[in-house]
KOLTILO-600040 format. One record per residue (C-alpha): residue number from 1; residue in one letter; x, y, z. Coordinates in steps of 0.05 Angstrom, whole numbers. Layout:
BEGIN
{NUM, "a", {X, Y, Z}}
...
END
This chain:
BEGIN
{1, "m", {979, -229, -2242}}
{2, "r", {907, -230, -2234}}
{3, "i", {880, -253, -2156}}
{4, "g", {812, -282, -2143}}
{5, "m", {796, -257, -2076}}
{6, "l", {744, -299, -2042}}
{7, "t", {707, -273, -1978}}
{8, "e", {647, -290, -1932}}
{9, "g", {612, -242, -1898}}
{10, "g", {670, -184, -1899}}
{11, "f", {708, -148, -1957}}
{12, "p", {685, -109, -1993}}
{13, "y", {630, -92, -1948}}
{14, "a", {627, -35, -1901}}
{15, "f", {634, -84, -1838}}
{16, "g", {653, -159, -1826}}
{17, "e", {708, -201, -1804}}
{18, "s", {757, -201, -1862}}
{19, "r", {743, -131, -1884}}
{20, "a", {801, -89, -1859}}
{21, "w", {859, -134, -1872}}
{22, "c", {833, -150, -1945}}
{23, "d", {829, -77, -1959}}
{24, "q", {900, -66, -1932}}
{25, "l", {925, -123, -1975}}
{26, "v", {890, -107, -2043}}
{27, "r", {916, -31, -2029}}
{28, "g", {987, -51, -2018}}
{29, "l", {994, -97, -2075}}
{30, "t", {991, -46, -2127}}
{31, "g", {1023, -88, -2182}}
{32, "h", {966, -144, -2181}}
{33, "e", {897, -141, -2202}}
{34, "f", {837, -168, -2162}}
{35, "d", {773, -196, -2175}}
{36, "v", {730, -198, -2115}}
{37, "y", {682, -257, -2104}}
{38, "a", {638, -241, -2038}}
{39, "l", {592, -283, -2004}}
{40, "s", {543, -236, -1958}}
{41, "a", {521, -255, -1889}}
{42, "g", {458, -221, -1887}}
{43, "a", {410, -166, -1909}}
{44, "r", {437, -119, -1858}}
{45, "q", {507, -125, -1886}}
{46, "e", {489, -115, -1959}}
{47, "a", {448, -49, -1941}}
{48, "r", {503, -23, -1909}}
{49, "g", {541, -25, -1979}}
{50, "w", {615, -27, -1996}}
{51, "d", {679, 9, -1973}}
{52, "a", {710, 54, -2029}}
{53, "l", {752, 5, -2071}}
{54, "p", {820, 15, -2100}}
{55, "g", {831, 19, -2172}}
{56, "q", {865, -48, -2177}}
{57, "v", {799, -79, -2159}}
{58, "r", {773, -100, -2229}}
{59, "q", {707, -126, -2212}}
{60, "v", {664, -148, -2151}}
{61, "r", {610, -204, -2155}}
{62, "t", {568, -218, -2096}}
{63, "a", {521, -273, -2074}}
{64, "p", {481, -282, -2014}}
{65, "l", {490, -340, -1960}}
{66, "w", {423, -323, -1936}}
{67, "g", {348, -318, -1962}}
{68, "e", {326, -347, -2036}}
{69, "f", {378, -363, -2085}}
{70, "p", {375, -305, -2134}}
{71, "p", {352, -307, -2205}}
{72, "q", {410, -255, -2227}}
{73, "h", {464, -306, -2211}}
{74, "l", {443, -357, -2259}}
{75, "r", {491, -359, -2321}}
{76, "h", {444, -336, -2370}}
{77, "p", {373, -297, -2367}}
{78, "e", {339, -351, -2403}}
{79, "e", {354, -397, -2349}}
{80, "r", {312, -352, -2294}}
{81, "t", {255, -389, -2304}}
{82, "g", {293, -460, -2306}}
{83, "r", {252, -528, -2316}}
{84, "a", {247, -575, -2260}}
{85, "a", {299, -629, -2256}}
{86, "g", {278, -690, -2294}}
{87, "r", {292, -766, -2275}}
{88, "r", {364, -765, -2298}}
{89, "e", {385, -706, -2256}}
{90, "r", {351, -729, -2194}}
{91, "r", {388, -798, -2201}}
{92, "r", {447, -759, -2209}}
{93, "f", {430, -719, -2150}}
{94, "t", {408, -776, -2100}}
{95, "e", {476, -807, -2121}}
{96, "h", {524, -751, -2106}}
{97, "f", {484, -721, -2048}}
{98, "g", {483, -793, -2020}}
{99, "d", {556, -797, -2021}}
{100, "l", {565, -729, -1985}}
{101, "v", {524, -739, -1933}}
{102, "t", {539, -814, -1917}}
{103, "s", {612, -796, -1914}}
{104, "l", {592, -756, -1849}}
{105, "g", {579, -817, -1811}}
{106, "g", {624, -836, -1751}}
{107, "g", {648, -764, -1745}}
{108, "a", {675, -715, -1790}}
{109, "p", {750, -722, -1814}}
{110, "a", {762, -661, -1774}}
{111, "a", {742, -698, -1708}}
{112, "d", {787, -758, -1727}}
{113, "a", {853, -778, -1692}}
{114, "e", {872, -809, -1763}}
{115, "a", {845, -754, -1808}}
{116, "d", {914, -746, -1847}}
{117, "g", {919, -826, -1846}}
{118, "p", {946, -862, -1905}}
{119, "a", {910, -883, -1966}}
{120, "g", {856, -937, -1950}}
{121, "s", {849, -916, -1877}}
{122, "p", {774, -903, -1855}}
{123, "a", {793, -826, -1850}}
{124, "a", {814, -827, -1924}}
{125, "a", {759, -865, -1947}}
{126, "k", {712, -819, -1913}}
{127, "a", {750, -756, -1949}}
{128, "d", {748, -787, -2016}}
{129, "r", {668, -800, -2012}}
{130, "f", {662, -731, -1988}}
{131, "a", {698, -702, -2040}}
{132, "a", {665, -745, -2095}}
{133, "g", {592, -726, -2070}}
{134, "l", {613, -648, -2071}}
{135, "y", {647, -647, -2135}}
{136, "g", {589, -692, -2166}}
{137, "l", {538, -635, -2139}}
{138, "a", {588, -582, -2169}}
{139, "e", {583, -623, -2240}}
{140, "l", {511, -622, -2236}}
{141, "a", {498, -550, -2217}}
{142, "r", {543, -537, -2282}}
{143, "d", {500, -580, -2325}}
{144, "h", {437, -565, -2303}}
{145, "p", {435, -495, -2281}}
{146, "g", {371, -453, -2269}}
{147, "h", {318, -450, -2211}}
{148, "g", {304, -525, -2221}}
{149, "g", {376, -541, -2210}}
{150, "l", {414, -557, -2149}}
{151, "p", {390, -506, -2104}}
{152, "a", {314, -534, -2113}}
{153, "l", {339, -607, -2110}}
{154, "l", {375, -594, -2044}}
{155, "r", {311, -573, -2015}}
{156, "s", {272, -630, -2045}}
{157, "e", {239, -694, -2015}}
{158, "d", {295, -732, -2047}}
{159, "a", {346, -686, -2005}}
{160, "v", {307, -707, -1944}}
{161, "r", {300, -783, -1961}}
{162, "t", {372, -787, -1974}}
{163, "l", {393, -750, -1902}}
{164, "e", {344, -798, -1874}}
{165, "s", {371, -862, -1901}}
{166, "a", {446, -834, -1881}}
{167, "c", {416, -825, -1804}}
{168, "r", {385, -897, -1808}}
{169, "g", {448, -933, -1836}}
{170, "p", {491, -972, -1799}}
{171, "r", {552, -922, -1797}}
{172, "a", {508, -863, -1781}}
{173, "l", {524, -811, -1732}}
{174, "r", {502, -833, -1664}}
{175, "a", {477, -762, -1651}}
{176, "a", {439, -761, -1713}}
{177, "q", {405, -830, -1710}}
{178, "g", {340, -803, -1670}}
{179, "a", {332, -749, -1723}}
{180, "q", {256, -731, -1738}}
{181, "v", {227, -698, -1800}}
{182, "q", {236, -629, -1778}}
{183, "d", {307, -644, -1765}}
{184, "l", {317, -669, -1833}}
{185, "l", {285, -610, -1863}}
{186, "a", {328, -560, -1823}}
{187, "v", {390, -594, -1848}}
{188, "a", {372, -595, -1919}}
{189, "e", {356, -517, -1915}}
{190, "r", {420, -506, -1884}}
{191, "l", {459, -548, -1937}}
{192, "e", {433, -514, -1992}}
{193, "l", {458, -445, -1959}}
{194, "a", {526, -473, -1943}}
{195, "l", {531, -506, -2017}}
{196, "r", {503, -446, -2053}}
{197, "p", {573, -423, -2083}}
{198, "l", {570, -489, -2126}}
{199, "s", {507, -463, -2163}}
{200, "l", {538, -391, -2178}}
{201, "d", {553, -365, -2246}}
{202, "w", {622, -352, -2225}}
{203, "y", {657, -406, -2264}}
{204, "g", {659, -381, -2333}}
{205, "d", {628, -395, -2402}}
{206, "d", {648, -369, -2476}}
{207, "h", {629, -294, -2456}}
{208, "d", {651, -293, -2387}}
{209, "p", {712, -327, -2359}}
{210, "g", {699, -315, -2286}}
{211, "l", {745, -352, -2239}}
{212, "g", {767, -389, -2303}}
{213, "g", {811, -319, -2315}}
{214, "v", {851, -308, -2254}}
{215, "d", {918, -333, -2238}}
{216, "l", {904, -356, -2164}}
{217, "t", {851, -358, -2117}}
{218, "h", {854, -328, -2043}}
{219, "a", {805, -345, -1994}}
{220, "t", {796, -311, -1932}}
{221, "s", {769, -376, -1894}}
{222, "g", {764, -451, -1898}}
{223, "g", {694, -453, -1903}}
{224, "a", {643, -427, -1954}}
{225, "a", {685, -377, -1980}}
{226, "a", {740, -430, -2004}}
{227, "l", {688, -470, -2047}}
{228, "p", {691, -426, -2102}}
{229, "g", {769, -440, -2104}}
{230, "l", {756, -510, -2096}}
{231, "l", {717, -513, -2157}}
{232, "a", {771, -464, -2193}}
{233, "k", {816, -519, -2179}}
{234, "r", {776, -572, -2198}}
{235, "f", {753, -544, -2263}}
{236, "f", {811, -499, -2289}}
{237, "g", {870, -523, -2245}}
{238, "t", {877, -451, -2213}}
{239, "p", {920, -459, -2147}}
{240, "l", {884, -441, -2083}}
{241, "l", {914, -404, -2023}}
{242, "v", {871, -406, -1959}}
{243, "t", {884, -350, -1901}}
{244, "e", {851, -353, -1835}}
{245, "y", {863, -309, -1777}}
{246, "g", {799, -341, -1748}}
{247, "v", {789, -412, -1763}}
{248, "r", {719, -418, -1789}}
{249, "l", {712, -492, -1766}}
{250, "r", {721, -466, -1698}}
{251, "e", {669, -416, -1695}}
{252, "h", {618, -459, -1729}}
{253, "y", {629, -509, -1670}}
{254, "l", {626, -453, -1620}}
{255, "a", {559, -426, -1651}}
{256, "r", {531, -496, -1659}}
{257, "a", {540, -510, -1589}}
{258, "a", {505, -444, -1563}}
{259, "s", {447, -452, -1615}}
{260, "p", {375, -473, -1601}}
{261, "l", {380, -522, -1659}}
{262, "s", {367, -598, -1636}}
{263, "a", {425, -644, -1622}}
{264, "p", {423, -689, -1694}}
{265, "v", {421, -624, -1736}}
{266, "r", {479, -592, -1693}}
{267, "a", {517, -661, -1703}}
{268, "l", {507, -662, -1780}}
{269, "l", {520, -594, -1794}}
{270, "a", {585, -598, -1752}}
{271, "a", {603, -666, -1787}}
{272, "f", {594, -622, -1854}}
{273, "q", {636, -566, -1837}}
{274, "g", {694, -615, -1811}}
{275, "a", {693, -654, -1877}}
{276, "l", {690, -593, -1916}}
{277, "a", {749, -558, -1877}}
{278, "a", {789, -623, -1888}}
{279, "e", {778, -621, -1964}}
{280, "v", {798, -544, -1963}}
{281, "y", {860, -558, -1928}}
{282, "a", {877, -620, -1974}}
{283, "q", {868, -582, -2037}}
{284, "a", {900, -515, -2020}}
{285, "a", {967, -500, -2051}}
{286, "l", {988, -465, -1986}}
{287, "i", {953, -446, -1921}}
{288, "t", {971, -384, -1881}}
{289, "p", {945, -386, -1809}}
{290, "g", {948, -320, -1772}}
{291, "n", {978, -355, -1709}}
{292, "t", {996, -413, -1676}}
{293, "h", {929, -426, -1647}}
{294, "a", {898, -429, -1712}}
{295, "r", {957, -471, -1740}}
{296, "r", {939, -523, -1690}}
{297, "w", {869, -525, -1709}}
{298, "q", {886, -534, -1782}}
{299, "q", {933, -594, -1769}}
{300, "r", {877, -626, -1725}}
{301, "c", {836, -617, -1785}}
{302, "g", {883, -658, -1827}}
{303, "a", {930, -600, -1859}}
{304, "d", {996, -616, -1883}}
{305, "p", {1043, -582, -1838}}
{306, "a", {1088, -576, -1897}}
{307, "r", {1040, -528, -1931}}
{308, "l", {1029, -485, -1866}}
{309, "r", {1056, -416, -1859}}
{310, "t", {1042, -366, -1810}}
{311, "v", {1028, -300, -1837}}
{312, "y", {1014, -252, -1775}}
{313, "p", {947, -197, -1787}}
{314, "g", {975, -131, -1801}}
{315, "m", {953, -69, -1765}}
{316, "d", {960, 4, -1775}}
{317, "a", {1008, 24, -1725}}
{318, "a", {1008, 97, -1756}}
{319, "a", {946, 113, -1718}}
{320, "f", {972, 99, -1653}}
{321, "a", {1040, 135, -1661}}
{322, "s", {1011, 201, -1631}}
{323, "v", {1002, 162, -1569}}
{324, "a", {1055, 184, -1516}}
{325, "d", {1099, 133, -1479}}
{326, "a", {1074, 107, -1415}}
{327, "a", {1111, 152, -1369}}
{328, "a", {1141, 125, -1297}}
{329, "d", {1090, 159, -1257}}
{330, "d", {1042, 134, -1204}}
{331, "s", {981, 127, -1246}}
{332, "k", {933, 73, -1221}}
{333, "t", {889, 66, -1282}}
{334, "l", {869, -4, -1313}}
{335, "v", {839, -3, -1377}}
{336, "r", {799, -61, -1413}}
{337, "v", {782, -50, -1487}}
{338, "g", {735, -88, -1529}}
{339, "a", {667, -117, -1536}}
{340, "v", {631, -139, -1473}}
{341, "e", {603, -206, -1482}}
{342, "p", {609, -271, -1437}}
{343, "a", {676, -300, -1469}}
{344, "k", {709, -239, -1444}}
{345, "d", {699, -251, -1371}}
{346, "i", {684, -186, -1349}}
{347, "v", {656, -214, -1286}}
{348, "g", {723, -246, -1265}}
{349, "l", {752, -183, -1284}}
{350, "l", {707, -146, -1230}}
{351, "h", {723, -197, -1180}}
{352, "a", {795, -191, -1192}}
{353, "f", {790, -111, -1184}}
{354, "a", {757, -122, -1115}}
{355, "e", {825, -156, -1093}}
{356, "i", {870, -101, -1123}}
{357, "r", {828, -47, -1089}}
{358, "k", {850, -79, -1027}}
{359, "a", {917, -67, -1041}}
{360, "e", {916, -3, -1084}}
{361, "p", {859, 32, -1057}}
{362, "e", {866, 91, -1108}}
{363, "a", {866, 38, -1167}}
{364, "t", {806, 54, -1219}}
{365, "l", {780, 9, -1276}}
{366, "r", {758, 35, -1344}}
{367, "i", {715, -18, -1386}}
{368, "i", {711, 11, -1454}}
{369, "g", {673, -24, -1510}}
{370, "g", {598, -36, -1533}}
{371, "v", {559, -93, -1536}}
{372, "g", {586, -155, -1573}}
{373, "r", {555, -197, -1623}}
{374, "d", {534, -252, -1582}}
{375, "p", {460, -252, -1570}}
{376, "e", {473, -259, -1495}}
{377, "a", {515, -200, -1488}}
{378, "p", {463, -141, -1477}}
{379, "g", {439, -183, -1413}}
{380, "y", {510, -195, -1394}}
{381, "l", {532, -117, -1397}}
{382, "a", {469, -104, -1350}}
{383, "h", {494, -155, -1305}}
{384, "c", {560, -132, -1305}}
{385, "r", {537, -60, -1287}}
{386, "a", {499, -91, -1228}}
{387, "l", {556, -130, -1203}}
{388, "a", {604, -66, -1208}}
{389, "a", {555, -28, -1171}}
{390, "q", {544, -82, -1117}}
{391, "l", {622, -92, -1108}}
{392, "f", {640, -14, -1110}}
{393, "p", {586, 27, -1083}}
{394, "d", {595, 99, -1100}}
{395, "e", {651, 134, -1056}}
{396, "a", {652, 206, -1042}}
{397, "a", {714, 244, -1011}}
{398, "d", {674, 281, -964}}
{399, "a", {601, 296, -943}}
{400, "r", {591, 349, -994}}
{401, "t", {614, 318, -1061}}
{402, "v", {576, 264, -1106}}
{403, "g", {604, 196, -1098}}
{404, "e", {636, 161, -1156}}
{405, "n", {650, 91, -1173}}
{406, "p", {719, 65, -1187}}
{407, "v", {690, 24, -1244}}
{408, "s", {663, 57, -1306}}
{409, "f", {631, 29, -1372}}
{410, "e", {648, 73, -1430}}
{411, "e", {644, 71, -1504}}
{412, "i", {690, 98, -1564}}
{413, "g", {661, 165, -1584}}
{414, "s", {639, 188, -1517}}
{415, "p", {662, 253, -1492}}
{416, "d", {716, 219, -1445}}
{417, "v", {738, 175, -1497}}
{418, "p", {728, 203, -1566}}
{419, "t", {779, 161, -1600}}
{420, "l", {815, 91, -1591}}
{421, "e", {879, 125, -1578}}
{422, "d", {847, 160, -1524}}
{423, "a", {825, 96, -1490}}
{424, "y", {896, 68, -1488}}
{425, "a", {931, 130, -1473}}
{426, "s", {885, 140, -1406}}
{427, "g", {909, 74, -1376}}
{428, "a", {969, 54, -1343}}
{429, "v", {962, -20, -1360}}
{430, "l", {917, -56, -1408}}
{431, "v", {875, -114, -1382}}
{432, "l", {849, -175, -1423}}
{433, "s", {808, -226, -1378}}
{434, "s", {778, -269, -1439}}
{435, "v", {768, -342, -1432}}
{436, "v", {759, -348, -1509}}
{437, "e", {800, -313, -1556}}
{438, "g", {826, -313, -1623}}
{439, "f", {878, -263, -1650}}
{440, "p", {877, -207, -1591}}
{441, "r", {877, -141, -1628}}
{442, "s", {868, -99, -1573}}
{443, "l", {930, -131, -1541}}
{444, "v", {970, -109, -1608}}
{445, "e", {935, -40, -1604}}
{446, "a", {957, -26, -1532}}
{447, "m", {1029, -56, -1553}}
{448, "f", {1033, -7, -1612}}
{449, "c", {1020, 52, -1551}}
{450, "g", {1076, 24, -1511}}
{451, "r", {1032, 1, -1457}}
{452, "a", {1050, -55, -1407}}
{453, "t", {994, -111, -1410}}
{454, "v", {961, -168, -1363}}
{455, "s", {927, -217, -1400}}
{456, "t", {893, -290, -1391}}
{457, "d", {927, -346, -1429}}
{458, "a", {869, -359, -1481}}
{459, "g", {877, -366, -1561}}
{460, "a", {941, -326, -1588}}
{461, "v", {956, -286, -1532}}
{462, "c", {1024, -318, -1507}}
{463, "e", {1046, -315, -1583}}
{464, "v", {1028, -240, -1591}}
{465, "i", {1058, -222, -1521}}
{466, "g", {1122, -257, -1525}}
{467, "g", {1157, -233, -1466}}
{468, "t", {1128, -166, -1461}}
{469, "g", {1072, -172, -1417}}
{470, "l", {1045, -216, -1357}}
{471, "v", {1003, -274, -1372}}
{472, "v", {958, -314, -1320}}
{473, "p", {908, -371, -1324}}
{474, "p", {836, -357, -1347}}
{475, "r", {784, -359, -1299}}
{476, "n", {829, -340, -1242}}
{477, "p", {814, -272, -1212}}
{478, "r", {863, -283, -1158}}
{479, "a", {927, -293, -1202}}
{480, "l", {898, -230, -1250}}
{481, "a", {892, -186, -1186}}
{482, "e", {967, -206, -1166}}
{483, "a", {993, -194, -1238}}
{484, "c", {957, -123, -1243}}
{485, "t", {976, -103, -1167}}
{486, "a", {1050, -120, -1181}}
{487, "l", {1049, -71, -1246}}
{488, "l", {1012, -22, -1214}}
{489, "g", {1062, -13, -1156}}
{490, "d", {1123, -19, -1202}}
{491, "p", {1123, 42, -1252}}
{492, "e", {1193, 31, -1276}}
{493, "r", {1177, -42, -1293}}
{494, "r", {1115, -20, -1333}}
{495, "a", {1160, 30, -1372}}
{496, "r", {1205, -28, -1392}}
{497, "l", {1154, -75, -1415}}
{498, "g", {1113, -18, -1455}}
{499, "a", {1175, -6, -1496}}
{500, "a", {1193, -73, -1506}}
{501, "a", {1118, -88, -1523}}
{502, "r", {1121, -35, -1577}}
{503, "a", {1182, -56, -1616}}
{504, "r", {1154, -125, -1615}}
{505, "a", {1091, -101, -1650}}
{506, "l", {1125, -57, -1693}}
{507, "e", {1167, -113, -1716}}
{508, "l", {1116, -168, -1728}}
{509, "f", {1045, -139, -1732}}
{510, "t", {1047, -84, -1783}}
{511, "v", {1012, -75, -1849}}
{512, "e", {1076, -74, -1883}}
{513, "q", {1101, -142, -1858}}
{514, "n", {1035, -173, -1877}}
{515, "v", {1034, -142, -1947}}
{516, "a", {1106, -160, -1962}}
{517, "a", {1091, -235, -1936}}
{518, "f", {1035, -241, -1985}}
{519, "r", {1072, -210, -2041}}
{520, "g", {1128, -262, -2036}}
{521, "i", {1074, -318, -2028}}
{522, "y", {1036, -297, -2097}}
{523, "l", {1097, -298, -2129}}
{524, "e", {1116, -366, -2105}}
{525, "l", {1053, -398, -2115}}
{526, "i", {1049, -375, -2187}}
{527, "s", {1120, -394, -2204}}
{528, "h", {1101, -468, -2185}}
{529, "a", {1036, -462, -2227}}
{530, "p", {1034, -491, -2296}}
{531, "g", {1006, -423, -2324}}
{532, "h", {941, -384, -2332}}
{533, "p", {890, -439, -2333}}
{534, "a", {836, -410, -2378}}
{535, "g", {882, -395, -2434}}
{536, "y", {846, -337, -2466}}
{537, "g", {899, -319, -2511}}
{538, "a", {972, -298, -2504}}
{539, "r", {955, -221, -2510}}
{540, "d", {905, -180, -2473}}
{541, "a", {862, -131, -2517}}
{542, "h", {918, -78, -2517}}
{543, "g", {967, -126, -2548}}
{544, "v", {1010, -135, -2478}}
{545, "p", {1036, -203, -2476}}
{546, "q", {1002, -247, -2417}}
{547, "p", {1061, -292, -2396}}
{548, "f", {1011, -341, -2364}}
{549, "a", {960, -345, -2414}}
{550, "r", {977, -414, -2449}}
{551, "p", {1004, -475, -2400}}
{552, "a", {1046, -524, -2432}}
{553, "e", {990, -578, -2405}}
{554, "s", {943, -547, -2453}}
{555, "h", {975, -585, -2514}}
{556, "v", {973, -651, -2481}}
{557, "p", {918, -693, -2510}}
{558, "g", {868, -743, -2474}}
{559, "r", {856, -755, -2398}}
{560, "w", {903, -756, -2337}}
{561, "a", {905, -771, -2267}}
{562, "a", {931, -740, -2205}}
{563, "a", {956, -758, -2139}}
{564, "g", {904, -735, -2081}}
{565, "a", {916, -717, -2013}}
{566, "a", {958, -763, -1965}}
{567, "g", {980, -805, -2022}}
{568, "r", {916, -823, -2050}}
{569, "l", {895, -832, -2119}}
{570, "t", {835, -803, -2149}}
{571, "t", {800, -818, -2213}}
{572, "a", {814, -777, -2270}}
{573, "v", {771, -716, -2278}}
{574, "r", {738, -686, -2340}}
{575, "t", {782, -656, -2387}}
{576, "p", {778, -582, -2387}}
{577, "s", {766, -545, -2446}}
{578, "w", {830, -507, -2442}}
{579, "a", {869, -573, -2443}}
{580, "a", {838, -594, -2509}}
{581, "p", {898, -605, -2564}}
{582, "d", {910, -549, -2609}}
{583, "p", {944, -574, -2675}}
{584, "d", {955, -502, -2696}}
{585, "e", {998, -485, -2635}}
{586, "a", {1032, -552, -2620}}
{587, "p", {1095, -568, -2656}}
{588, "a", {1092, -606, -2719}}
{589, "d", {1132, -671, -2680}}
{590, "g", {1097, -656, -2611}}
{591, "p", {1040, -689, -2580}}
{592, "a", {986, -665, -2622}}
{593, "a", {1012, -695, -2683}}
{594, "h", {1033, -759, -2654}}
{595, "g", {989, -777, -2588}}
{596, "p", {1009, -830, -2540}}
{597, "a", {996, -887, -2590}}
{598, "g", {1038, -859, -2647}}
{599, "r", {1092, -844, -2601}}
{600, "a", {1105, -919, -2598}}
{601, "a", {1110, -930, -2671}}
{602, "n", {1152, -868, -2681}}
{603, "s", {1230, -874, -2693}}
{604, "r", {1280, -860, -2635}}
{605, "d", {1294, -791, -2666}}
{606, "e", {1223, -772, -2659}}
{607, "e", {1216, -801, -2586}}
{608, "a", {1280, -759, -2574}}
{609, "r", {1250, -696, -2605}}
{610, "w", {1187, -710, -2563}}
{611, "d", {1227, -709, -2498}}
{612, "a", {1261, -648, -2519}}
{613, "w", {1193, -615, -2529}}
{614, "m", {1162, -634, -2460}}
{615, "p", {1166, -581, -2408}}
{616, "v", {1204, -601, -2345}}
{617, "g", {1164, -630, -2289}}
{618, "v", {1110, -655, -2340}}
{619, "g", {1100, -732, -2338}}
{620, "g", {1062, -742, -2403}}
{621, "p", {994, -752, -2412}}
{622, "g", {987, -802, -2353}}
{623, "g", {997, -747, -2303}}
{624, "f", {1036, -679, -2290}}
{625, "g", {1092, -696, -2235}}
{626, "g", {1098, -638, -2185}}
{627, "f", {1043, -599, -2219}}
{628, "g", {986, -647, -2207}}
{629, "g", {916, -629, -2232}}
{630, "g", {843, -641, -2219}}
{631, "a", {824, -659, -2150}}
{632, "g", {895, -677, -2136}}
{633, "a", {955, -638, -2109}}
END
């Protein structure tokens, strides 16, 4: 089958969050073809280029979520000069954009305790209005492409006035009611970037099917990367799979809290991201969180637990196979591996190590890792170095030797730590002291190396460790010190925990288990889909049959409605071109010949033939039973 891989700030670029696991997945699934649709995070990422791609990647299409809207992403060359939007387009924009921003009032659906409430509830009404605005803007972008289209409208005076009305309305967000003009301009600018996927040339035409030619879309996050998947489902009925190893909404909340933006801007953008996440989770055929921590976030945002399935990230265990087992010796070295930034609480670790030294005077601590991506990371690293020098003055064995500090700050690639495997091999115990954590990769790598671990209870730590390591509360240096001291003084216990940790990691967190899980998920989702949505022919250019090329629904004339999320009904969407009746292919006594009105006048025998012809699960022109279509499912 053909998979549309949707990424944001990662694969196929040389660095980014989703790069590693997407590359492993694509290389592991050699029986499928991949079209990659990538949103880049910045100029620096684009300048570093792509990783080498395997042969099953048919094409890569990229677009930036920064800077000006690039003209090369317009559908046709003649649109590059695009005319300004006329009165009709501006009226449509004001209506749809008004629905979108007004739905953000009173808190985002993700923050509502009744986000997944019944049809007719306030949360459901807000979700419906947000969806109506979002898909209305997508239709406007298709009907009016070019530089004068949606990107220009989102930065126009009309957008600012609509935002102002939403902030002054009776149901406006309390934090946004005092928004000034500069705040509204900042929100409009950022919404244009967030909604840029609506205006891209990825949704097909007569010459280029784009996402209309894939069997399944797979988004690597629930944010902007999933927007093309939402439109592929809306326009073509393509099923959407969403995988999140770090919940995008949580990352937005953390980033906004530390940003210099004003309170009204932060409130509106947070509400938008929450509403977008809720819509993505409502429309996804399946959501695969990477751990229980992410799963709880997704359920809080309205995801249906029945469509959640945990798939752990796959990591390369072969790279750590050469690391010897931790011998039951008297090593007193603690190792901490990873970026140095405030969320990792290195300060707390240093204070804990001061207590450890009282019980184990020969203990040493190696902090291995560079500066993190947090803007405060460089200053934080300098502060940690100064604190270590203050807490642990250089010690010398005698009057003739140079003193050394028991705490060292090192980086991978230095003479003492040439590789990541050397970092783990050098320690008796791995320590993780984070107060904020997603999926702890360094913990899994230490488990592959057979090392005992002491960690703080943050993110998915407990789920990863199971019973193979010690876990203490975060921001508690005394508890951290006691756990580390207990393991440093008991080599046999360290060896037992290390062996158990390696066995657990090899069972749950390898690339092989990840690829096998997604191979089954792809086949499961496509088996429940009506078929290849675009229907570009039953055979490819070489005459090879395409089993999903012509769905049964493409023979059904007219329009239909589908059940929406949480049991609510949405209005019928525009009938896609692939669903138009085809008299040449439909049976003579099928619906192309008779239609709904003609069926009532036919004989009982003809009605029996109709029922025999109709595919299982299809409920006629009024709906598709279990399949769903348009904005439903």
